[in-house]
Structure formats: C-alpha cells, structure tokens
Residue, then its C-alpha position, 0 to 999 in steps of 0.5 A: m507487482i504485488g506489494t508484499k516487499r518493502v524494497n519494491i515500494k518507493k515514495g511517489l509510486a502509483v499503487a493500489i491499496v486496500l483500506k482497513q474498512d475495505q478488507r472484507s470486500g477487497a475494494l482497492t483505492q488508487g494513489i501515490v505513496k507519500d509515506i511507507l509505514t511498515n518497517s519490516p522488509n516484508h509483510p504477508h498482507g502488504i506493506k502499509v503506506r500513506l497515500e498523498s490523499g491521506a488514505v492509509g492501507r496495505v499495498k496490493v498492486i504496484e502500478 
C-alpha cells in the first residue's frame, strides 16, 4: 500500500520511509511509526512520520 493518505497510517504500523537525504537515491528506511507529522489528509509525496528510531521521512510503503 502507498502512504499518500493519512487515514492509512496509524501509530505502531510497520512502514518504509524515504529520508530527506535519500530522496535522490530513493533508498528506503524501515521502521515502526511513532508520530504522524503531516496534518493534511493526503500528500502527493507521502505522509511525513517519525519512526521509533527517531528517523523522519515520508511514507513510501506500508508493510
């Protein structure tokens, strides 16, 4: 599932995000959602989240 809609993302969900510094390469970082940072109901590049590891990025894949 693609992470462009906020309703699909919940705390505790396993996701793959792209970090700001990895946007060019498209490298994904996997983790568990701690906080949802985007307030709008959808975002074309993915909903921004903070993982339990502290990494912040936009959701590309919901696992």
